NUDOVEX-362922 format. One record per residue: residue in three letters; x, y, z of N, C-alpha, C in turn. Coordinates in steps of 0.02 Angstrom, whole numbers, padded with zeros to 5 digits, always signed. Layout:
BEGIN
ALAXYZXYZXYZ ...
This chain:
BEGIN
MET-06727+14233+06020-06660+14218+05999-06612+14231+05959 ARG-06569+14302+05953-06554+14317+05926-06494+14357+06000 LEU-06537+14353+06024-06482+14373+06093-06445+14309+06092 PHE-06491+14242+06122-06459+14176+06150-06415+14151+06103 LEU-06411+14190+06051-06348+14169+06008-06286+14222+05963 ALA-06299+14274+06028-06266+14314+06017-06210+14326+06083 LEU-06258+14264+06131-06239+14258+06184-06188+14208+06182 ALA-06241+14162+06170-06171+14097+06158-06110+14081+06097 PHE-06114+14145+06043-06065+14179+06026-06025+14193+06092 ILE-06001+14255+06118-05967+14280+06187-05950+14219+06222 GLY-05994+14173+06230-05970+14141+06294-05882+14095+06219 LYS-05913+14054+06166-05841+14011+06143-05803+14065+06126 TRP-05818+14141+06104-05756+14188+06120-05732+14193+06167 LEU-05731+14190+06235-05715+14214+06291-05688+14151+06298 ALA-05720+14094+06289-05676+14031+06323-05639+14032+06269 ARG-05613+14022+06223-05550+14047+06189-05502+14080+06207 GLN-05525+14142+06203-05476+14202+06242-05435+14175+06304 ARG-05483+14110+06352-05460+14098+06379-05394+14047+06390 LYS-05401+14005+06320-05315+13975+06340-05277+13991+06328 PRO-05231+13953+06350-05144+14000+06387-05116+14023+06318 GLU-05134+13971+06268-05109+13960+06189-05114+14055+06164 VAL-05185+14076+06179-05212+14090+06149-05193+14157+06198 TRP-05211+14184+06263-05188+14200+06293-05133+14272+06287 ALA-05068+14184+06309-04999+14232+06277-04990+14268+06218 ALA-05040+14240+06153-05040+14264+06091-05067+14361+06081 LEU-05075+14364+06132-05125+14430+06145-05061+14519+06162 ALA-05075+14562+06115-05023+14579+06168-05059+14609+06199 GLY-04987+14636+06232-04990+14697+06294-05092+14702+06325 GLY-05108+14746+06273-05155+14802+06273-05212+14760+06266 GLN-05194+14680+06208-05260+14652+06223-05279+14627+06292 ARG-05238+14589+06310-05230+14562+06388-05262+14647+06445 GLU-05235+14687+06466-05281+14739+06487-05324+14780+06486 ARG-05339+14772+06408-05413+14759+06404-05462+14714+06435 LEU-05456+14670+06417-05536+14600+06472-05468+14589+06508 GLU-05438+14628+06569-05417+14608+06629-05466+14682+06649 ALA-05477+14725+06640-05510+14797+06628-05588+14777+06641 VAL-05625+14733+06627-05706+14714+06630-05670+14630+06646 GLY-05627+14621+06674-05638+14565+06721-05602+14486+06681 VAL-05601+14487+06621-05560+14424+06622-05531+14405+06618 THR-05481+14362+06666-05437+14331+06687-05381+14292+06661 PRO-05327+14293+06644-05290+14264+06625-05284+14173+06692 PRO-05272+14120+06611-05283+14076+06632-05240+14041+06686 ALA-05269+14021+06756-05223+13963+06774-05162+13950+06724 PRO-05119+13925+06776-05049+13890+06788-05083+13811+06783 ALA-05050+13787+06734-05066+13701+06735-05034+13693+06803 LEU-05052+13647+06841-05015+13615+06877-04952+13523+06852 SER-04935+13568+06876-04879+13498+06853-04870+13425+06914 ARG-04873+13370+06902-04854+13310+06936-04800+13284+06965 SER-04767+13267+07001-04711+13279+07010-04700+13180+06980 PRO-04652+13155+06949-04643+13098+06931-04643+13047+07008 GLY-04690+12998+06971-04722+12970+07037-04793+12975+07074 THR-04832+13016+07059-04912+13025+07084-04948+13030+07073 THR-05005+12998+07087-05036+12995+07024-05118+13049+07052 
């Protein structure tokens, strides 16, 4: 049970780190360390042109 709770916590933490506003607020060294262990920055949001659905 403790392992499950730890993994759930890590999952929530990881999801938060990948939010664009959180990622942008991280220091350069923090981003480098996350990328070194395979955590990638969030993909840029796709912008829609006016008139498309």
